[in-house]
Structures are given as C-alpha cells and as structure tokens.
C-alpha positions as CSV (number, residue, x, y, z in Angstrom):
1,I,-31.6,-169.4,-11.2
2,P,-28.6,-171.0,-9.8
3,D,-28.7,-173.0,-6.4
4,A,-32.6,-172.0,-6.4
5,G,-34.2,-173.7,-9.3
6,H,-36.1,-172.6,-12.6
7,K,-38.4,-169.8,-12.8
8,Y,-41.0,-169.3,-15.2
9,Y,-42.7,-166.3,-16.6
10,L,-46.4,-167.1,-18.0
11,Q,-49.2,-165.2,-19.8
12,F,-52.5,-167.0,-20.0
13,S,-56.1,-166.8,-20.3
14,T,-58.7,-168.4,-18.0
15,E,-62.1,-169.7,-19.1
16,D,-65.3,-170.4,-17.1
17,Y,-65.5,-174.3,-16.7
18,R,-69.2,-174.6,-17.4
19,T,-69.8,-172.3,-20.3
20,G,-66.3,-171.8,-21.8
21,E,-66.6,-168.2,-21.9
22,N,-63.4,-165.9,-21.3
23,A,-63.2,-165.4,-17.6
24,G,-60.1,-163.2,-17.8
25,S,-56.4,-163.0,-18.2
26,C,-53.5,-163.8,-16.0
27,L,-49.7,-163.0,-15.5
28,A,-47.9,-165.2,-13.2
29,T,-44.3,-166.4,-12.2
30,V,-43.8,-169.7,-11.0
31,L,-40.3,-170.9,-9.2
32,Y,-39.7,-174.5,-8.7
33,P,-37.2,-174.8,-6.4
34,R,-34.4,-177.4,-6.6
35,K,-35.7,-179.0,-3.4
36,K,-39.0,-181.1,-3.4
37,T,-41.2,-178.3,-2.1
38,P,-44.5,-176.9,-3.8
39,P,-43.5,-174.1,-6.3
40,V,-43.5,-170.5,-5.6
41,V,-46.4,-168.9,-7.5
42,S,-47.0,-165.0,-7.9
43,I,-50.1,-164.3,-9.9
44,K,-52.3,-161.2,-11.1
45,C,-55.3,-161.9,-12.9
46,S,-57.9,-159.3,-14.6
47,H,-61.1,-160.8,-14.6
48,T,-64.3,-160.2,-16.9
49,K,-66.8,-160.6,-14.3
50,D,-66.8,-158.4,-11.3
51,Q,-66.6,-159.3,-7.7
52,K,-70.5,-158.7,-7.1
53,E,-71.3,-161.1,-10.0
54,I,-69.2,-163.9,-8.9
55,Q,-70.7,-163.4,-5.3
56,E,-74.3,-163.7,-6.9
57,E,-73.1,-166.9,-8.9
58,D,-71.8,-168.4,-5.4
59,N,-75.0,-167.5,-3.9
60,R,-77.2,-169.3,-6.6
61,L,-75.1,-172.3,-6.5
62,Y,-75.2,-172.5,-2.5
63,Q,-79.0,-171.8,-2.6
64,R,-79.5,-174.6,-5.2
65,I,-77.7,-177.2,-2.8
66,R,-79.3,-175.9,0.3
67,Q,-82.9,-176.4,-1.3
68,Q,-82.2,-180.2,-1.8
69,T,-84.4,-182.2,0.6
70,K,-82.1,-185.2,0.5
71,P,-78.5,-185.1,0.3
72,I,-76.9,-185.3,-3.0
73,T,-75.3,-188.5,-3.7
74,G,-73.7,-189.6,-7.2
75,S,-70.9,-191.5,-9.0
76,N,-69.2,-191.5,-12.2
77,I,-69.3,-187.7,-13.0
78,P,-69.3,-187.0,-15.8
79,D,-70.6,-190.4,-17.2
80,S,-68.7,-192.3,-19.9
81,Y,-70.4,-190.3,-22.6
82,G,-69.3,-187.1,-20.8
83,N,-72.6,-186.1,-19.6
84,I,-73.3,-184.6,-16.1
85,E,-76.9,-185.2,-14.8
86,P,-78.2,-181.2,-13.8
87,A,-78.9,-182.2,-10.2
88,L,-75.4,-183.1,-9.9
89,E,-73.8,-180.1,-11.6
90,P,-73.3,-178.3,-8.0
91,A,-71.3,-181.0,-6.9
92,W,-69.3,-181.3,-9.6
93,A,-68.8,-177.4,-9.5
94,L,-67.3,-178.0,-5.8
95,A,-65.4,-181.1,-7.1
96,V,-63.6,-178.9,-9.6
97,A,-62.9,-176.2,-6.9
98,G,-61.5,-178.4,-4.5
99,S,-59.4,-180.5,-6.7
100,S,-57.5,-177.8,-8.1
101,S,-55.8,-177.1,-4.9
102,I,-54.8,-180.9,-4.6
103,M,-53.6,-180.6,-8.4
104,W,-51.8,-177.5,-7.5
105,E,-50.0,-179.2,-4.5
106,K,-49.1,-182.4,-6.4
107,S,-47.9,-180.8,-9.5
108,T,-44.0,-180.7,-10.3
109,E,-42.2,-179.0,-12.9
110,D,-42.3,-182.1,-15.2
111,R,-45.7,-183.6,-13.9
112,G,-49.2,-182.1,-14.2
113,Y,-52.9,-183.3,-13.0
114,F,-56.4,-182.7,-14.7
115,L,-59.6,-183.8,-13.0
116,A,-60.8,-186.7,-14.9
117,Q,-64.0,-187.9,-12.9
118,V,-65.9,-187.9,-9.7
119,K,-66.0,-191.7,-9.0
120,S,-68.4,-190.7,-5.9
121,V,-70.0,-187.9,-3.9
122,K,-71.9,-187.7,-0.7
123,Q,-73.1,-184.8,1.0
124,W,-73.4,-184.4,5.0
125,M,-76.4,-182.9,6.1
126,R,-75.1,-180.2,8.7
127,K,-76.9,-178.3,11.3
128,D,-75.2,-175.1,10.7
129,D,-75.1,-173.2,7.4
130,F,-71.8,-174.8,5.9
131,I,-72.4,-177.4,3.2
132,E,-70.1,-180.3,3.4
133,F,-69.1,-183.1,0.6
134,D,-67.2,-186.4,0.4
135,Y,-65.6,-187.1,-2.5
136,T,-63.5,-189.7,-4.5
137,V,-62.0,-188.1,-7.4
138,L,-59.7,-189.3,-10.2
139,L,-56.8,-187.3,-11.4
140,H,-55.3,-187.8,-14.6
141,E,-51.4,-187.5,-14.3
142,M,-49.2,-186.2,-17.1
143,P,-47.3,-187.3,-19.0
144,T,-47.4,-190.8,-17.2
145,Q,-51.2,-191.2,-17.8
146,E,-51.5,-192.7,-14.7
147,M,-54.9,-192.2,-12.8
148,I,-54.4,-191.2,-9.2
149,S,-57.4,-191.7,-6.9
150,C,-57.8,-189.0,-3.8
151,H,-60.4,-188.8,-1.1
152,M,-61.4,-185.2,-0.5
153,R,-63.6,-183.6,2.1
154,L,-65.0,-180.1,1.3
155,T,-66.7,-177.7,3.4
156,W,-67.9,-174.3,2.0
157,L,-69.9,-171.5,2.8
158,P,-70.1,-168.4,0.2
159,G,-67.8,-165.6,1.5
160,H,-65.6,-168.0,3.3
161,P,-62.8,-170.1,1.8
162,L,-63.6,-173.5,0.5
163,R,-61.9,-175.6,3.1
164,E,-60.5,-178.9,1.5
165,K,-58.6,-182.0,3.2
166,H,-57.4,-184.7,1.1
167,F,-55.4,-187.9,1.0
168,C,-54.2,-189.6,-2.4
169,A,-53.2,-193.2,-3.1
170,S,-51.5,-194.3,-6.5
171,Q,-49.5,-197.7,-7.2
172,N,-46.4,-195.9,-7.9
173,H,-46.3,-193.2,-5.2
174,G,-47.8,-194.9,-2.2
175,L,-50.0,-192.6,0.1
176,D,-49.5,-188.8,-0.1
177,E,-51.2,-187.2,2.8
178,G,-52.3,-183.4,2.5
179,S,-54.8,-181.1,3.3
180,G,-55.4,-177.6,2.0
181,L,-57.3,-174.4,2.6
182,G,-58.2,-172.6,-0.6
183,S,-59.7,-169.2,-1.0
184,G,-62.1,-168.3,-3.7
185,S,-65.4,-169.0,-5.4
186,A,-67.0,-172.4,-6.1
187,A,-69.2,-171.1,-8.9
188,G,-67.0,-168.4,-10.5
189,L,-63.8,-170.8,-10.4
190,S,-62.1,-170.7,-13.7
191,E,-59.8,-173.1,-14.8
192,E,-57.3,-172.9,-17.8
193,R,-57.8,-175.7,-20.1
194,G,-55.1,-177.6,-22.2
195,A,-52.3,-176.8,-19.9
196,S,-51.0,-178.7,-16.8
197,S,-50.7,-177.0,-13.5
C-alpha cells in the first residue's frame, strides 16, 4: 500500500500447544507500517472448543497452581531432552501465554520469535486470589538464530486478562523496554507451530 506499508492476508489453523489437537482456524490481515511501529492486526477465529470448555480448562489449571503448598520454582524448562516435569507444566503454560505477547510486540515483517526455553521461574505467593510468576525466558529470533533473554512478570486470575510486564536484552539490540496486557486463556491458549509471528 503506497505510503502505508505492506498488508498481508492470512488463513491459518491453530493447535493446542499441549496436545497438538486442532484448536480452530483463523483469517487475519496484518499491516506492517513503513514506520517502526507494531503491526496492525485484524483477526477472526473459529474455535473447536466452546468458551465454557476453555473456562473449565483455565479453572483446572488455576486450581492446580493454587493447591501447591510451596511456591513453584524451576529452571531449564523444557530440559535438554525436551521434557517438562509434570509439576512445572502449569508454569510452562503461563510462560507460553505471556511470551506470546512479547513475541507479537517484537516481531517485524522480516523477524519473528519462538519461545525456546524458560531459563527460570519463581512463583510469588500473594494474599489475594491472583497468581504471580517471575520468568526469565529465551526467545529464538528468526532468521538471525539469536537467542534473546527476557524477564517477564505475569499476574493471572481466570476470567481476567493475563497481565504481563517484561524487558528484553540482547547483544545486538541493547535493552528493549516493554510491557503488555493480554487477554485470553492460559490453559486454552493455542499457538501456531511452524510460522513466525
């Protein structure tokens, strides 16, 4: 589009990041402005799960985290063999949800990101009903193959948007400040595999 940028029309399917099951299909338009601003995205998706089923999954995930008697802590998720300890699966689910907003914010027309690993995670015990985690995540930048380290703090309660604040550092890019407020489901989050943001 002259003087505006490049506009893309996309049709893609999504899958549940845990089970690999089809989670629905989407139609989207993405405009990458000529100026260095985030892309303008319009998206419509049809989901294979209904909203009630997604809320039930969110509640199961939330209860699993709340039933812990000690804060969840961990490192190197998944491990070098691609395994995730069952006790750390809830922390991984939230990392996938939170890092997706970082990847969306940092992606450009010629650069995309994937969550490679949670280097560390620590749960903060709160007196209210929200759950809160601090993460250090590694994002794999494509096509440069660089690994970007980001610190991320997530706060979540089912039925409320996932609140995410972050900052990222890399050797080539210096410090990128950022924070986001994403809505959606932690347990019901689906991500497209094999394509960059």
